[in-house]
PDBQT receptor file of N, H, CA, C and O in Angstrom, charges set to zero:
ATOM      1  N   MET A   1       5.275  89.389   5.974  1.00  0.00    +0.000 N 
ATOM      2  CA  MET A   1       4.410  89.981   5.225  1.00  0.00    +0.000 C 
ATOM      3  C   MET A   1       3.365  88.970   5.109  1.00  0.00    +0.000 C 
ATOM      4  O   MET A   1       3.747  87.815   4.922  1.00  0.00    +0.000 OA
ATOM      5  N   PRO A   2       2.083  89.206   5.191  1.00  0.00    +0.000 N 
ATOM      6  CA  PRO A   2       0.937  88.188   5.046  1.00  0.00    +0.000 C 
ATOM      7  C   PRO A   2       0.847  87.733   3.328  1.00  0.00    +0.000 C 
ATOM      8  O   PRO A   2       1.341  88.315   2.363  1.00  0.00    +0.000 OA
ATOM      9  N   ASP A   3       0.189  86.729   3.365  1.00  0.00    +0.000 N 
ATOM     10  H   ASP A   3      -0.212  86.256   4.149  1.00  0.00    +0.000 HD
ATOM     11  CA  ASP A   3      -0.138  86.121   1.876  1.00  0.00    +0.000 C 
ATOM     12  C   ASP A   3      -1.688  86.246   1.684  1.00  0.00    +0.000 C 
ATOM     13  O   ASP A   3      -2.415  85.568   2.409  1.00  0.00    +0.000 OA
ATOM     14  N   GLU A   4      -2.209  87.052   0.776  1.00  0.00    +0.000 N 
ATOM     15  H   GLU A   4      -1.618  87.603   0.187  1.00  0.00    +0.000 HD
ATOM     16  CA  GLU A   4      -3.542  87.239   0.738  1.00  0.00    +0.000 C 
ATOM     17  C   GLU A   4      -4.005  86.820  -0.821  1.00  0.00    +0.000 C 
ATOM     18  O   GLU A   4      -3.256  86.972  -1.786  1.00  0.00    +0.000 OA
ATOM     19  N   TRP A   5      -5.358  86.270  -0.909  1.00  0.00    +0.000 N 
ATOM     20  H   TRP A   5      -5.967  86.146  -0.124  1.00  0.00    +0.000 HD
ATOM     21  CA  TRP A   5      -6.023  86.179  -2.167  1.00  0.00    +0.000 C 
ATOM     22  C   TRP A   5      -7.417  86.183  -1.892  1.00  0.00    +0.000 C 
ATOM     23  O   TRP A   5      -7.875  86.148  -0.751  1.00  0.00    +0.000 OA
ATOM     24  N   VAL A   6      -8.128  86.228  -2.987  1.00  0.00    +0.000 N 
ATOM     25  H   VAL A   6      -7.755  86.256  -3.915  1.00  0.00    +0.000 HD
ATOM     26  CA  VAL A   6      -9.558  86.333  -3.178  1.00  0.00    +0.000 C 
ATOM     27  C   VAL A   6     -10.010  85.201  -3.935  1.00  0.00    +0.000 C 
ATOM     28  O   VAL A   6      -9.456  84.822  -4.968  1.00  0.00    +0.000 OA
ATOM     29  N   LYS A   7     -11.390  84.463  -3.229  1.00  0.00    +0.000 N 
ATOM     30  H   LYS A   7     -11.840  84.770  -2.391  1.00  0.00    +0.000 HD
ATOM     31  CA  LYS A   7     -11.596  83.390  -3.952  1.00  0.00    +0.000 C 
ATOM     32  C   LYS A   7     -13.261  83.782  -4.148  1.00  0.00    +0.000 C 
ATOM     33  O   LYS A   7     -13.918  84.208  -3.198  1.00  0.00    +0.000 OA
ATOM     34  N   THR A   8     -13.819  83.586  -5.446  1.00  0.00    +0.000 N 
ATOM     35  H   THR A   8     -13.286  83.239  -6.218  1.00  0.00    +0.000 HD
ATOM     36  CA  THR A   8     -15.308  83.952  -5.670  1.00  0.00    +0.000 C 
ATOM     37  C   THR A   8     -15.746  82.469  -5.438  1.00  0.00    +0.000 C 
ATOM     38  O   THR A   8     -15.219  81.448  -5.881  1.00  0.00    +0.000 OA
ATOM     39  N   LEU A   9     -17.100  82.638  -4.442  1.00  0.00    +0.000 N 
ATOM     40  H   LEU A   9     -17.528  83.468  -4.083  1.00  0.00    +0.000 HD
ATOM     41  CA  LEU A   9     -17.699  81.339  -4.302  1.00  0.00    +0.000 C 
ATOM     42  C   LEU A   9     -18.706  81.069  -5.346  1.00  0.00    +0.000 C 
ATOM     43  O   LEU A   9     -18.907  81.894  -6.237  1.00  0.00    +0.000 OA
ATOM     44  N   ALA A  10     -19.344  79.962  -5.280  1.00  0.00    +0.000 N 
ATOM     45  H   ALA A  10     -19.180  79.291  -4.556  1.00  0.00    +0.000 HD
ATOM     46  CA  ALA A  10     -20.233  79.578  -6.470  1.00  0.00    +0.000 C 
ATOM     47  C   ALA A  10     -21.728  80.487  -6.460  1.00  0.00    +0.000 C 
ATOM     48  O   ALA A  10     -22.546  80.506  -7.381  1.00  0.00    +0.000 OA
ATOM     49  N   ASP A  11     -21.818  81.152  -5.277  1.00  0.00    +0.000 N 
ATOM     50  H   ASP A  11     -21.154  81.137  -4.529  1.00  0.00    +0.000 HD
ATOM     51  CA  ASP A  11     -23.009  81.997  -5.226  1.00  0.00    +0.000 C 
ATOM     52  C   ASP A  11     -22.844  83.794  -5.730  1.00  0.00    +0.000 C 
ATOM     53  O   ASP A  11     -23.656  84.717  -5.797  1.00  0.00    +0.000 OA
ATOM     54  N   GLY A  12     -21.315  83.670  -6.025  1.00  0.00    +0.000 N 
ATOM     55  H   GLY A  12     -20.655  82.920  -5.971  1.00  0.00    +0.000 HD
ATOM     56  CA  GLY A  12     -20.797  85.058  -6.505  1.00  0.00    +0.000 C 
ATOM     57  C   GLY A  12     -20.172  86.008  -5.650  1.00  0.00    +0.000 C 
ATOM     58  O   GLY A  12     -19.642  87.040  -6.063  1.00  0.00    +0.000 OA
ATOM     59  N   ARG A  13     -20.247  85.590  -4.222  1.00  0.00    +0.000 N 
ATOM     60  H   ARG A  13     -20.677  84.752  -3.887  1.00  0.00    +0.000 HD
ATOM     61  CA  ARG A  13     -19.725  86.168  -3.229  1.00  0.00    +0.000 C 
ATOM     62  C   ARG A  13     -18.261  86.323  -3.269  1.00  0.00    +0.000 C 
ATOM     63  O   ARG A  13     -17.755  85.353  -3.832  1.00  0.00    +0.000 OA
ATOM     64  N   ARG A  14     -17.292  87.300  -2.825  1.00  0.00    +0.000 N 
ATOM     65  H   ARG A  14     -17.703  88.088  -2.367  1.00  0.00    +0.000 HD
ATOM     66  CA  ARG A  14     -15.976  87.365  -3.014  1.00  0.00    +0.000 C 
ATOM     67  C   ARG A  14     -15.472  87.176  -1.449  1.00  0.00    +0.000 C 
ATOM     68  O   ARG A  14     -15.955  87.804  -0.506  1.00  0.00    +0.000 OA
ATOM     69  N   VAL A  15     -14.480  86.259  -1.352  1.00  0.00    +0.000 N 
ATOM     70  H   VAL A  15     -14.088  85.749  -2.118  1.00  0.00    +0.000 HD
ATOM     71  CA  VAL A  15     -13.942  86.285   0.212  1.00  0.00    +0.000 C 
ATOM     72  C   VAL A  15     -12.492  86.503   0.049  1.00  0.00    +0.000 C 
ATOM     73  O   VAL A  15     -11.795  85.894  -0.763  1.00  0.00    +0.000 OA
ATOM     74  N   LYS A  16     -12.091  87.383   0.849  1.00  0.00    +0.000 N 
ATOM     75  H   LYS A  16     -12.657  87.877   1.508  1.00  0.00    +0.000 HD
ATOM     76  CA  LYS A  16     -10.499  87.644   0.803  1.00  0.00    +0.000 C 
ATOM     77  C   LYS A  16      -9.998  86.933   2.095  1.00  0.00    +0.000 C 
ATOM     78  O   LYS A  16     -10.451  87.141   3.220  1.00  0.00    +0.000 OA
ATOM     79  N   PHE A  17      -9.076  86.131   1.799  1.00  0.00    +0.000 N 
ATOM     80  H   PHE A  17      -8.709  85.963   0.885  1.00  0.00    +0.000 HD
ATOM     81  CA  PHE A  17      -8.214  85.198   2.615  1.00  0.00    +0.000 C 
ATOM     82  C   PHE A  17      -6.793  85.988   3.032  1.00  0.00    +0.000 C 
ATOM     83  O   PHE A  17      -6.227  86.684   2.189  1.00  0.00    +0.000 OA
ATOM     84  N   THR A  18      -6.328  85.856   4.200  1.00  0.00    +0.000 N 
ATOM     85  H   THR A  18      -6.787  85.291   4.885  1.00  0.00    +0.000 HD
ATOM     86  CA  THR A  18      -4.917  86.306   4.579  1.00  0.00    +0.000 C 
ATOM     87  C   THR A  18      -4.252  85.285   5.383  1.00  0.00    +0.000 C 
ATOM     88  O   THR A  18      -5.003  84.734   6.188  1.00  0.00    +0.000 OA
ATOM     89  N   ILE A  19      -3.056  84.894   5.373  1.00  0.00    +0.000 N 
ATOM     90  H   ILE A  19      -2.447  85.341   4.719  1.00  0.00    +0.000 HD
ATOM     91  CA  ILE A  19      -2.256  84.073   6.517  1.00  0.00    +0.000 C 
ATOM     92  C   ILE A  19      -1.177  84.684   6.664  1.00  0.00    +0.000 C 
ATOM     93  O   ILE A  19      -0.655  85.362   5.779  1.00  0.00    +0.000 OA
ATOM     94  N   GLN A  20      -0.715  84.511   7.814  1.00  0.00    +0.000 N 
ATOM     95  H   GLN A  20      -1.139  83.960   8.534  1.00  0.00    +0.000 HD
ATOM     96  CA  GLN A  20       0.557  85.450   8.200  1.00  0.00    +0.000 C 
ATOM     97  C   GLN A  20       1.202  84.398   9.269  1.00  0.00    +0.000 C 
ATOM     98  O   GLN A  20       0.602  84.057  10.289  1.00  0.00    +0.000 OA
ATOM     99  N   LYS A  21       2.419  83.956   8.933  1.00  0.00    +0.000 N 
ATOM    100  H   LYS A  21       2.906  84.233   8.105  1.00  0.00    +0.000 HD
ATOM    101  CA  LYS A  21       3.419  83.301   9.893  1.00  0.00    +0.000 C 
ATOM    102  C   LYS A  21       3.705  83.917  11.124  1.00  0.00    +0.000 C 
ATOM    103  O   LYS A  21       4.048  85.097  11.046  1.00  0.00    +0.000 OA
ATOM    104  N   LEU A  22       3.631  83.273  12.540  1.00  0.00    +0.000 N 
ATOM    105  H   LEU A  22       3.352  82.315  12.603  1.00  0.00    +0.000 HD
ATOM    106  CA  LEU A  22       3.885  84.015  13.516  1.00  0.00    +0.000 C 
ATOM    107  C   LEU A  22       5.181  83.216  14.206  1.00  0.00    +0.000 C 
ATOM    108  O   LEU A  22       5.557  82.161  13.695  1.00  0.00    +0.000 OA
ATOM    109  N   LEU A  23       5.781  83.702  15.266  1.00  0.00    +0.000 N 
ATOM    110  H   LEU A  23       5.475  84.558  15.682  1.00  0.00    +0.000 HD
ATOM    111  CA  LEU A  23       6.714  82.678  16.032  1.00  0.00    +0.000 C 
ATOM    112  C   LEU A  23       6.241  81.482  16.356  1.00  0.00    +0.000 C 
ATOM    113  O   LEU A  23       5.031  81.256  16.363  1.00  0.00    +0.000 OA
ATOM    114  N   ASP A  24       7.198  80.534  16.679  1.00  0.00    +0.000 N 
ATOM    115  H   ASP A  24       8.181  80.718  16.674  1.00  0.00    +0.000 HD
ATOM    116  CA  ASP A  24       6.873  79.285  17.198  1.00  0.00    +0.000 C 
ATOM    117  C   ASP A  24       5.880  78.429  16.444  1.00  0.00    +0.000 C 
ATOM    118  O   ASP A  24       5.047  77.778  17.075  1.00  0.00    +0.000 OA
ATOM    119  N   ASN A  25       5.927  78.397  15.136  1.00  0.00    +0.000 N 
ATOM    120  H   ASN A  25       6.604  78.926  14.623  1.00  0.00    +0.000 HD
ATOM    121  CA  ASN A  25       4.981  77.621  14.213  1.00  0.00    +0.000 C 
ATOM    122  C   ASN A  25       3.387  78.036  14.230  1.00  0.00    +0.000 C 
ATOM    123  O   ASN A  25       2.474  77.388  13.720  1.00  0.00    +0.000 OA
ATOM    124  N   ARG A  26       3.281  79.315  14.964  1.00  0.00    +0.000 N 
ATOM    125  H   ARG A  26       4.024  79.842  15.379  1.00  0.00    +0.000 HD
ATOM    126  CA  ARG A  26       1.849  79.735  15.012  1.00  0.00    +0.000 C 
ATOM    127  C   ARG A  26       1.581  80.380  13.537  1.00  0.00    +0.000 C 
ATOM    128  O   ARG A  26       2.449  80.776  12.759  1.00  0.00    +0.000 OA
ATOM    129  N   VAL A  27       0.173  80.390  13.345  1.00  0.00    +0.000 N 
ATOM    130  H   VAL A  27      -0.532  80.069  13.978  1.00  0.00    +0.000 HD
ATOM    131  CA  VAL A  27      -0.358  80.960  12.147  1.00  0.00    +0.000 C 
ATOM    132  C   VAL A  27      -1.471  81.802  12.089  1.00  0.00    +0.000 C 
ATOM    133  O   VAL A  27      -2.539  81.229  12.309  1.00  0.00    +0.000 OA
ATOM    134  N   PHE A  28      -1.524  82.961  11.863  1.00  0.00    +0.000 N 
ATOM    135  H   PHE A  28      -0.657  83.427  11.684  1.00  0.00    +0.000 HD
ATOM    136  CA  PHE A  28      -2.632  83.928  11.890  1.00  0.00    +0.000 C 
ATOM    137  C   PHE A  28      -3.492  83.894  10.720  1.00  0.00    +0.000 C 
ATOM    138  O   PHE A  28      -2.933  84.247   9.681  1.00  0.00    +0.000 OA
ATOM    139  N   MET A  29      -4.809  83.531  10.623  1.00  0.00    +0.000 N 
ATOM    140  H   MET A  29      -5.263  83.244  11.466  1.00  0.00    +0.000 HD
ATOM    141  CA  MET A  29      -5.447  83.462   9.267  1.00  0.00    +0.000 C 
ATOM    142  C   MET A  29      -6.840  84.270   9.338  1.00  0.00    +0.000 C 
ATOM    143  O   MET A  29      -7.632  84.129  10.270  1.00  0.00    +0.000 OA
ATOM    144  N   THR A  30      -7.018  85.020   8.385  1.00  0.00    +0.000 N 
ATOM    145  H   THR A  30      -6.375  85.134   7.628  1.00  0.00    +0.000 HD
ATOM    146  CA  THR A  30      -8.365  85.873   8.356  1.00  0.00    +0.000 C 
ATOM    147  C   THR A  30      -9.254  85.490   7.191  1.00  0.00    +0.000 C 
ATOM    148  O   THR A  30      -8.736  84.883   6.254  1.00  0.00    +0.000 OA
ATOM    149  N   ALA A  31     -10.312  85.734   7.167  1.00  0.00    +0.000 N 
ATOM    150  H   ALA A  31     -10.733  86.227   7.929  1.00  0.00    +0.000 HD
ATOM    151  CA  ALA A  31     -11.498  85.764   5.897  1.00  0.00    +0.000 C 
ATOM    152  C   ALA A  31     -12.341  86.708   6.045  1.00  0.00    +0.000 C 
ATOM    153  O   ALA A  31     -12.880  86.970   7.120  1.00  0.00    +0.000 OA
ATOM    154  N   GLN A  32     -12.542  87.325   4.950  1.00  0.00    +0.000 N 
ATOM    155  H   GLN A  32     -12.104  87.113   4.076  1.00  0.00    +0.000 HD
ATOM    156  CA  GLN A  32     -13.742  88.351   5.087  1.00  0.00    +0.000 C 
ATOM    157  C   GLN A  32     -14.402  88.463   3.631  1.00  0.00    +0.000 C 
ATOM    158  O   GLN A  32     -13.822  88.506   2.546  1.00  0.00    +0.000 OA
ATOM    159  N   ILE A  33     -15.831  88.501   3.918  1.00  0.00    +0.000 N 
ATOM    160  H   ILE A  33     -16.302  88.467   4.800  1.00  0.00    +0.000 HD
ATOM    161  CA  ILE A  33     -16.541  88.507   2.647  1.00  0.00    +0.000 C 
ATOM    162  C   ILE A  33     -16.688  89.836   2.177  1.00  0.00    +0.000 C 
ATOM    163  O   ILE A  33     -16.926  90.717   3.003  1.00  0.00    +0.000 OA
ATOM    164  N   ALA A  34     -16.561  90.172   0.726  1.00  0.00    +0.000 N 
ATOM    165  H   ALA A  34     -16.368  89.457   0.054  1.00  0.00    +0.000 HD
ATOM    166  CA  ALA A  34     -16.720  91.498   0.523  1.00  0.00    +0.000 C 
ATOM    167  C   ALA A  34     -18.025  92.264   0.694  1.00  0.00    +0.000 C 
ATOM    168  O   ALA A  34     -19.126  91.725   0.577  1.00  0.00    +0.000 OA
ATOM    169  N   GLY A  35     -17.845  93.514   0.970  1.00  0.00    +0.000 N 
ATOM    170  H   GLY A  35     -16.951  93.952   1.065  1.00  0.00    +0.000 HD
ATOM    171  CA  GLY A  35     -19.056  94.053   1.568  1.00  0.00    +0.000 C 
ATOM    172  C   GLY A  35     -19.371  93.986   3.114  1.00  0.00    +0.000 C 
ATOM    173  O   GLY A  35     -20.202  94.756   3.596  1.00  0.00    +0.000 OA
ATOM    174  N   ASN A  36     -18.751  93.127   3.828  1.00  0.00    +0.000 N 
ATOM    175  H   ASN A  36     -18.077  92.502   3.435  1.00  0.00    +0.000 HD
ATOM    176  CA  ASN A  36     -19.093  92.747   5.208  1.00  0.00    +0.000 C 
ATOM    177  C   ASN A  36     -18.075  93.192   6.082  1.00  0.00    +0.000 C 
ATOM    178  O   ASN A  36     -16.921  92.784   5.956  1.00  0.00    +0.000 OA
ATOM    179  N   LYS A  37     -18.412  94.001   6.964  1.00  0.00    +0.000 N 
ATOM    180  H   LYS A  37     -19.350  94.333   7.066  1.00  0.00    +0.000 HD
ATOM    181  CA  LYS A  37     -17.630  94.444   8.119  1.00  0.00    +0.000 C 
ATOM    182  C   LYS A  37     -16.746  93.465   8.892  1.00  0.00    +0.000 C 
ATOM    183  O   LYS A  37     -15.618  93.711   9.319  1.00  0.00    +0.000 OA
ATOM    184  N   VAL A  38     -17.408  92.345   9.005  1.00  0.00    +0.000 N 
ATOM    185  H   VAL A  38     -18.324  92.145   8.658  1.00  0.00    +0.000 HD
ATOM    186  CA  VAL A  38     -17.116  91.135   9.988  1.00  0.00    +0.000 C 
ATOM    187  C   VAL A  38     -15.765  90.577   9.375  1.00  0.00    +0.000 C 
ATOM    188  O   VAL A  38     -15.609  90.365   8.172  1.00  0.00    +0.000 OA
ATOM    189  N   VAL A  39     -14.761  90.356  10.401  1.00  0.00    +0.000 N 
ATOM    190  H   VAL A  39     -14.887  90.528  11.378  1.00  0.00    +0.000 HD
ATOM    191  CA  VAL A  39     -13.292  89.534   9.767  1.00  0.00    +0.000 C 
ATOM    192  C   VAL A  39     -13.530  88.507  10.762  1.00  0.00    +0.000 C 
ATOM    193  O   VAL A  39     -13.838  88.615  11.949  1.00  0.00    +0.000 OA
ATOM    194  N   TYR A  40     -13.301  87.362   9.949  1.00  0.00    +0.000 N 
ATOM    195  H   TYR A  40     -13.051  87.274   8.984  1.00  0.00    +0.000 HD
ATOM    196  CA  TYR A  40     -13.439  85.886  10.938  1.00  0.00    +0.000 C 
ATOM    197  C   TYR A  40     -11.908  85.742  10.996  1.00  0.00    +0.000 C 
ATOM    198  O   TYR A  40     -11.270  85.951   9.964  1.00  0.00    +0.000 OA
ATOM    199  N   SER A  41     -11.230  85.375  12.213  1.00  0.00    +0.000 N 
ATOM    200  H   SER A  41     -11.748  85.205  13.051  1.00  0.00    +0.000 HD
ATOM    201  CA  SER A  41      -9.819  85.189  12.305  1.00  0.00    +0.000 C 
ATOM    202  C   SER A  41      -9.598  84.155  13.252  1.00  0.00    +0.000 C 
ATOM    203  O   SER A  41     -10.351  83.952  14.203  1.00  0.00    +0.000 OA
ATOM    204  N   ILE A  42      -8.453  83.422  12.974  1.00  0.00    +0.000 N 
ATOM    205  H   ILE A  42      -7.840  83.588  12.201  1.00  0.00    +0.000 HD
ATOM    206  CA  ILE A  42      -8.063  82.112  13.637  1.00  0.00    +0.000 C 
ATOM    207  C   ILE A  42      -6.614  82.160  14.060  1.00  0.00    +0.000 C 
ATOM    208  O   ILE A  42      -5.803  82.592  13.241  1.00  0.00    +0.000 OA
ATOM    209  N   ILE A  43      -6.245  81.806  15.121  1.00  0.00    +0.000 N 
ATOM    210  H   ILE A  43      -6.905  81.455  15.786  1.00  0.00    +0.000 HD
ATOM    211  CA  ILE A  43      -4.675  81.631  15.367  1.00  0.00    +0.000 C 
ATOM    212  C   ILE A  43      -4.590  80.090  15.593  1.00  0.00    +0.000 C 
ATOM    213  O   ILE A  43      -5.151  79.497  16.514  1.00  0.00    +0.000 OA
ATOM    214  N   LEU A  44      -3.852  79.553  14.679  1.00  0.00    +0.000 N 
ATOM    215  H   LEU A  44      -3.396  80.036  13.931  1.00  0.00    +0.000 HD
ATOM    216  CA  LEU A  44      -3.138  78.019  14.869  1.00  0.00    +0.000 C 
ATOM    217  C   LEU A  44      -2.092  78.084  15.883  1.00  0.00    +0.000 C 
ATOM    218  O   LEU A  44      -1.217  78.934  15.714  1.00  0.00    +0.000 OA
ATOM    219  N   THR A  45      -2.029  77.240  17.029  1.00  0.00    +0.000 N 
ATOM    220  H   THR A  45      -2.740  76.550  17.166  1.00  0.00    +0.000 HD
ATOM    221  CA  THR A  45      -0.953  77.457  17.992  1.00  0.00    +0.000 C 
ATOM    222  C   THR A  45       0.192  76.475  17.233  1.00  0.00    +0.000 C 
ATOM    223  O   THR A  45       1.404  76.691  17.223  1.00  0.00    +0.000 OA
ATOM    224  N   THR A  46      -0.422  75.476  16.676  1.00  0.00    +0.000 N 
ATOM    225  H   THR A  46      -1.407  75.300  16.684  1.00  0.00    +0.000 HD
ATOM    226  CA  THR A  46       0.647  74.539  16.088  1.00  0.00    +0.000 C 
ATOM    227  C   THR A  46       0.174  74.206  14.561  1.00  0.00    +0.000 C 
ATOM    228  O   THR A  46      -0.862  73.584  14.325  1.00  0.00    +0.000 OA
ATOM    229  N   ALA A  47       1.018  74.674  13.597  1.00  0.00    +0.000 N 
ATOM    230  H   ALA A  47       1.859  75.179  13.788  1.00  0.00    +0.000 HD
ATOM    231  CA  ALA A  47       0.468  74.508  12.164  1.00  0.00    +0.000 C 
ATOM    232  C   ALA A  47       1.774  73.830  11.429  1.00  0.00    +0.000 C 
ATOM    233  O   ALA A  47       2.931  74.027  11.801  1.00  0.00    +0.000 OA
ATOM    234  N   LYS A  48       1.379  72.969  10.283  1.00  0.00    +0.000 N 
ATOM    235  H   LYS A  48       0.439  72.809   9.980  1.00  0.00    +0.000 HD
ATOM    236  CA  LYS A  48       2.260  72.344   9.469  1.00  0.00    +0.000 C 
ATOM    237  C   LYS A  48       2.809  73.587   8.771  1.00  0.00    +0.000 C 
ATOM    238  O   LYS A  48       2.162  74.627   8.891  1.00  0.00    +0.000 OA
ATOM    239  N   ASP A  49       3.871  73.586   8.094  1.00  0.00    +0.000 N 
ATOM    240  H   ASP A  49       4.397  72.741   7.997  1.00  0.00    +0.000 HD
ATOM    241  CA  ASP A  49       4.662  74.481   7.170  1.00  0.00    +0.000 C 
ATOM    242  C   ASP A  49       5.057  73.665   6.038  1.00  0.00    +0.000 C 
ATOM    243  O   ASP A  49       5.772  72.667   6.132  1.00  0.00    +0.000 OA
ATOM    244  N   PRO A  50       4.479  74.207   4.775  1.00  0.00    +0.000 N 
ATOM    245  CA  PRO A  50       3.545  75.216   4.663  1.00  0.00    +0.000 C 
ATOM    246  C   PRO A  50       2.041  74.822   4.735  1.00  0.00    +0.000 C 
ATOM    247  O   PRO A  50       1.910  73.598   4.701  1.00  0.00    +0.000 OA
ATOM    248  N   LEU A  51       1.021  75.416   4.814  1.00  0.00    +0.000 N 
ATOM    249  H   LEU A  51       1.127  76.410   4.842  1.00  0.00    +0.000 HD
ATOM    250  CA  LEU A  51      -0.246  75.405   4.635  1.00  0.00    +0.000 C 
ATOM    251  C   LEU A  51      -0.808  75.840   3.349  1.00  0.00    +0.000 C 
ATOM    252  O   LEU A  51      -0.766  77.005   2.955  1.00  0.00    +0.000 OA
ATOM    253  N   SER A  52      -1.406  74.730   2.625  1.00  0.00    +0.000 N 
ATOM    254  H   SER A  52      -1.440  73.783   2.945  1.00  0.00    +0.000 HD
ATOM    255  CA  SER A  52      -1.929  75.154   1.370  1.00  0.00    +0.000 C 
ATOM    256  C   SER A  52      -3.127  76.273   1.423  1.00  0.00    +0.000 C 
ATOM    257  O   SER A  52      -3.724  76.460   2.484  1.00  0.00    +0.000 OA
ATOM    258  N   ARG A  53      -3.420  76.929   0.369  1.00  0.00    +0.000 N 
ATOM    259  H   ARG A  53      -2.936  76.777  -0.493  1.00  0.00    +0.000 HD
ATOM    260  CA  ARG A  53      -4.704  77.917   0.255  1.00  0.00    +0.000 C 
ATOM    261  C   ARG A  53      -5.993  77.147   0.678  1.00  0.00    +0.000 C 
ATOM    262  O   ARG A  53      -6.844  77.611   1.437  1.00  0.00    +0.000 OA
ATOM    263  N   GLU A  54      -6.038  75.811   0.047  1.00  0.00    +0.000 N 
ATOM    264  H   GLU A  54      -5.347  75.434  -0.569  1.00  0.00    +0.000 HD
ATOM    265  CA  GLU A  54      -7.284  75.075   0.471  1.00  0.00    +0.000 C 
ATOM    266  C   GLU A  54      -7.335  74.577   1.904  1.00  0.00    +0.000 C 
ATOM    267  O   GLU A  54      -8.462  74.484   2.392  1.00  0.00    +0.000 OA
ATOM    268  N   GLU A  55      -6.300  74.245   2.648  1.00  0.00    +0.000 N 
ATOM    269  H   GLU A  55      -5.386  74.321   2.251  1.00  0.00    +0.000 HD
ATOM    270  CA  GLU A  55      -6.515  73.992   4.000  1.00  0.00    +0.000 C 
ATOM    271  C   GLU A  55      -6.930  75.113   4.680  1.00  0.00    +0.000 C 
ATOM    272  O   GLU A  55      -7.821  74.905   5.503  1.00  0.00    +0.000 OA
ATOM    273  N   ILE A  56      -6.445  76.499   4.542  1.00  0.00    +0.000 N 
ATOM    274  H   ILE A  56      -5.721  76.667   3.873  1.00  0.00    +0.000 HD
ATOM    275  CA  ILE A  56      -6.665  77.504   5.283  1.00  0.00    +0.000 C 
ATOM    276  C   ILE A  56      -8.194  77.841   5.103  1.00  0.00    +0.000 C 
ATOM    277  O   ILE A  56      -8.907  78.140   6.061  1.00  0.00    +0.000 OA
ATOM    278  N   GLU A  57      -8.681  77.767   3.701  1.00  0.00    +0.000 N 
ATOM    279  H   GLU A  57      -8.102  77.524   2.923  1.00  0.00    +0.000 HD
ATOM    280  CA  GLU A  57     -10.137  77.948   3.699  1.00  0.00    +0.000 C 
ATOM    281  C   GLU A  57     -11.024  76.943   4.084  1.00  0.00    +0.000 C 
ATOM    282  O   GLU A  57     -12.184  77.233   4.380  1.00  0.00    +0.000 OA
ATOM    283  N   ARG A  58     -10.621  75.815   4.116  1.00  0.00    +0.000 N 
ATOM    284  H   ARG A  58      -9.680  75.579   3.876  1.00  0.00    +0.000 HD
ATOM    285  CA  ARG A  58     -11.590  74.702   5.000  1.00  0.00    +0.000 C 
ATOM    286  C   ARG A  58     -11.801  75.114   6.516  1.00  0.00    +0.000 C 
ATOM    287  O   ARG A  58     -12.766  74.801   7.213  1.00  0.00    +0.000 OA
ATOM    288  N   HIS A  59     -10.854  75.776   6.839  1.00  0.00    +0.000 N 
ATOM    289  H   HIS A  59     -10.070  76.031   6.274  1.00  0.00    +0.000 HD
ATOM    290  CA  HIS A  59     -11.064  76.244   8.474  1.00  0.00    +0.000 C 
ATOM    291  C   HIS A  59     -11.877  77.205   8.528  1.00  0.00    +0.000 C 
ATOM    292  O   HIS A  59     -12.212  77.484   9.679  1.00  0.00    +0.000 OA
ATOM    293  N   PHE A  60     -12.471  78.018   7.475  1.00  0.00    +0.000 N 
ATOM    294  H   PHE A  60     -12.199  77.792   6.540  1.00  0.00    +0.000 HD
ATOM    295  CA  PHE A  60     -13.626  79.137   7.591  1.00  0.00    +0.000 C 
ATOM    296  C   PHE A  60     -14.658  78.469   6.941  1.00  0.00    +0.000 C 
ATOM    297  O   PHE A  60     -15.556  79.241   6.605  1.00  0.00    +0.000 OA
ATOM    298  N   GLU A  61     -14.869  77.163   6.610  1.00  0.00    +0.000 N 
ATOM    299  H   GLU A  61     -14.139  76.535   6.883  1.00  0.00    +0.000 HD
ATOM    300  CA  GLU A  61     -16.071  76.568   5.922  1.00  0.00    +0.000 C 
ATOM    301  C   GLU A  61     -17.362  76.905   6.561  1.00  0.00    +0.000 C 
ATOM    302  O   GLU A  61     -18.352  77.244   5.913  1.00  0.00    +0.000 OA
ATOM    303  N   GLY A  62     -17.328  76.808   7.783  1.00  0.00    +0.000 N 
ATOM    304  H   GLY A  62     -16.523  76.533   8.309  1.00  0.00    +0.000 HD
ATOM    305  CA  GLY A  62     -18.777  77.086   8.439  1.00  0.00    +0.000 C 
ATOM    306  C   GLY A  62     -19.254  78.442   8.729  1.00  0.00    +0.000 C 
ATOM    307  O   GLY A  62     -20.350  78.700   9.227  1.00  0.00    +0.000 OA
ATOM    308  N   GLU A  63     -18.135  79.501   8.298  1.00  0.00    +0.000 N 
ATOM    309  H   GLU A  63     -17.245  79.291   7.893  1.00  0.00    +0.000 HD
ATOM    310  CA  GLU A  63     -18.535  80.850   8.400  1.00  0.00    +0.000 C 
ATOM    311  C   GLU A  63     -18.752  81.450   7.059  1.00  0.00    +0.000 C 
ATOM    312  O   GLU A  63     -19.796  82.049   6.804  1.00  0.00    +0.000 OA
ATOM    313  N   VAL A  64     -17.756  81.300   6.163  1.00  0.00    +0.000 N 
ATOM    314  H   VAL A  64     -16.907  80.813   6.370  1.00  0.00    +0.000 HD
ATOM    315  CA  VAL A  64     -17.935  82.082   4.946  1.00  0.00    +0.000 C 
ATOM    316  C   VAL A  64     -18.549  81.399   3.931  1.00  0.00    +0.000 C 
ATOM    317  O   VAL A  64     -19.049  82.053   3.016  1.00  0.00    +0.000 OA
ATOM    318  N   PHE A  65     -18.623  79.790   3.922  1.00  0.00    +0.000 N 
ATOM    319  H   PHE A  65     -18.218  79.258   4.665  1.00  0.00    +0.000 HD
ATOM    320  CA  PHE A  65     -19.201  79.177   2.597  1.00  0.00    +0.000 C 
ATOM    321  C   PHE A  65     -20.771  78.819   2.806  1.00  0.00    +0.000 C 
ATOM    322  O   PHE A  65     -21.321  78.103   1.970  1.00  0.00    +0.000 OA
ATOM    323  N   ARG A  66     -21.377  79.238   3.746  1.00  0.00    +0.000 N 
ATOM    324  H   ARG A  66     -20.930  79.819   4.426  1.00  0.00    +0.000 HD
ATOM    325  CA  ARG A  66     -22.728  79.201   3.998  1.00  0.00    +0.000 C 
ATOM    326  C   ARG A  66     -23.465  80.464   3.667  1.00  0.00    +0.000 C 
ATOM    327  O   ARG A  66     -22.898  81.541   3.852  1.00  0.00    +0.000 OA
ATOM    328  N   LYS A  67     -24.601  80.418   3.223  1.00  0.00    +0.000 N 
ATOM    329  H   LYS A  67     -25.062  79.544   3.072  1.00  0.00    +0.000 HD
ATOM    330  CA  LYS A  67     -25.212  81.654   2.974  1.00  0.00    +0.000 C 
ATOM    331  C   LYS A  67     -25.812  82.462   4.248  1.00  0.00    +0.000 C 
ATOM    332  O   LYS A  67     -26.359  83.553   4.085  1.00  0.00    +0.000 OA
TER     333      LYS A  67
């Protein structure tokens, strides 16, 4: 079952993040800006356990935190 949360950015946009653990220490993460059809996704092939929400959000800084 994936963990999910919504973060409101300083400019008011809302971003939904999800993380799901896979086999062999792999992790599937997504980020989607509210009202946007694009879903950014990343698969980490080696991830420490557990990843914090802040660490997950940092993986998407270039995509969702810019205007």
